N, C-alpha and C positions, 0 to 999 in steps of 0.2 A: 488443541483446545479450540472449541467452536465458539460462536458468538454467545450462546446461552451460558456456557461455562465461564466465559469472560465476565458476563454480567453478574453471575453468582459470586465470583471471586472478588470483584470490585465492590459489590454490595456488602459482602461480608467484611471487607477490610475498612470500608467507610462507615458502616452502620446505617446506610440509607436503604430505602426499600428497593426491591428488584425492579419495580416498574419505573421509578424515577431514575435509577441507574441506567436502565435500558434506554430511556428517552435521552439521557445525557450522552450516552455512547452513540446513539443514532445521530444526534445533533453534531457531535464531533466528526463522525464519518462523513456526514453531509457537507460540513464546512470544508473539510480537507478535499473532498471530491470536487466541490464547487470551485475552490481556489485553484486547484491543479488544472481543471478544465479551462479556466480563464488564462492559463499560462503562468500563474504565480507559483513561487516555491514556498512550501510550508516547512518551516524549520522548528523542530521540537528539540531544544538544547538537551543534550545527554541521550536522546533517543535516536534521532535521525532526521532526514529531510526527504520530502516528496517533491518531485519536479516532473515536468512534462518533457519528454524527449522526442526525437524523431528518428524513424528508421527509413532509409532511402529505398527506392525501388531496386529490386534485384532479380536475378534469374535463378530459378530453382528447377527441380525436376519432379514430374508427376511420378509418384512412387509405383503406381500400377503399370504405367506405360513406358516410363523412362524418358518421355519427351520433355524438352525444356519448356517451362512456363514462366511468365513474368509475375512476380509477386509485387503488388502495388505498394507504394510508400504508405506509411502509417505513423500515427502518433502513439507514443508509448508512455508509461509511467515508470519513473526511475525512483528507487528508494536507496538512499545511502545511509548506512547505520552510523550513528554518532559514536564518539570515542568511549563514553561510559557504557553504552550498549555492547560494543565490541569487547570491552574489557570484561564485562559480566559474562558474556558467552564464552570467552576464552579462560575464565576462571582467574583472572588477574586481580 
């Protein structure tokens, strides 16, 4: 499912217009992105939580030459699925 299909499905289930639903989804995504960027955790009970993580510097290999290279440290985004979401996916 892509973003437009999500907008269509949410608009159909809520009875709202597609444009207002699209604006609402954009606002939700912006709020989550902004909070995680600031280092906050976003918890949506029953769905899951988004948090910022860290990946330390490590040594990898250049696939074309085989020489070792240093991969720099980076910030990452972690998503942990909530219990209700996991149960729905597993058919419980």
